[in-house]
N, C-alpha and C positions, 0 to 999 in steps of 0.2 A: 190853398196851401196854409198850413198851420204856422204858428210862430216858430216852433222848433225847426221845421223844414226851411223856413225863410232864413233863420240864423245860420243854418248849416250851408245853404247856398251862398249866403253872403261871406261866410268864412272861407269857402272854397275859392270864390272869386278874389278875395283879398289875398289869399295865400298865393294864387297863381300870379297875380299882379306884382306882389312884393318879391316873389321868387325870381322874377325877371330882372330885378334890380341888384342881384347878388353878383359880386365880383368873383370870377372863377379862380380857383387855386390851380396854378400850373403844376405839372409833374416835375420831378427833379431833372429829367432829360430836357424838358422845355425851358426850365430856368437857365440851363447852360447855353441856350441859343441867344446870340447877340443880334440886336436889330441895329442896322447902320443905314445911313442915308447918302453916303458918298461912294461912288464907283471904285475909288482908289483902295478902299478897304478890302475889296474882293478881287483885286487884280491878279493875285497869285493863287486864287482858289479854283476849285473844280465846281462848275455849275451842276446843280442837282435837279431842281424842278421849280416851276412857278408855284407859289403858295398864296393863300388868301385867308382872311379872317374878318368876321363882321358880325354885328348883332343889331337887331332892331331895338329901339327903346320901347319898354313896356308901356310907358306913358309918354306922350309927345313932350319933348323937351327934357326928359330925364336921361341925358346921354352921358353923363360923367363916367359911369361904370362901363359903358359900351366901348370906350376907347381902350381901357385896360383889357377887356374881354376880347376885343379884336386882336390886340397884340398877343394875348395868350393863345388864341386859336391859331394864329399864324406860326407862333413858336412851336406849338404842339405838332402841327402838320410838318414843319421843317424837321423836327426831331424824329418823327416817325419815318421820314425819308432818308435819314442819316446825315442831315446837314447840321452845321453848328453856327452859321451866320445867315441872316436874311437882309438883303438889300431892299429896303422899302422903296417901291417905285410909285405908289399912289396911296393917298389917304383922303377919304371923303367923310366929312362929318356934317350932319344936319340935325334938325330937331327930331328926325325919325331914327337916328342911330349912327353907327360908325362902320366903315368898311375900309379895309387895308389890303393892298396887293404888294407882292414882292417876289424876289428871286432868291431861292435857297441855294446856299453854297456850302461845300465841305472845305474848310480852310485848315491847313496844317498849323499847329501851334496855337490855336485859338482856345 
């Protein structure tokens, strides 16, 4: 393999690795979804679905952006299902990434 091909392969690997470190930009609908941790916030709401979001860290230990991406993915799924609030039921973080689980609700006046 020549120098040019080696540089091209290296550039592709670096791009793929760094691309995994990007924080996702939520849609306007997802930005409107609130994440809550107390059951009392959804007491008068209609249950819609279970939702989840998660991301593996592209480099072991580089997990800071995976927290925000897990939240964004969960909000996106809730918005697509017509919910505006998510009760977060579980959050797991490790050096390998972040995973979140919750219950999506449609709440009046939120």
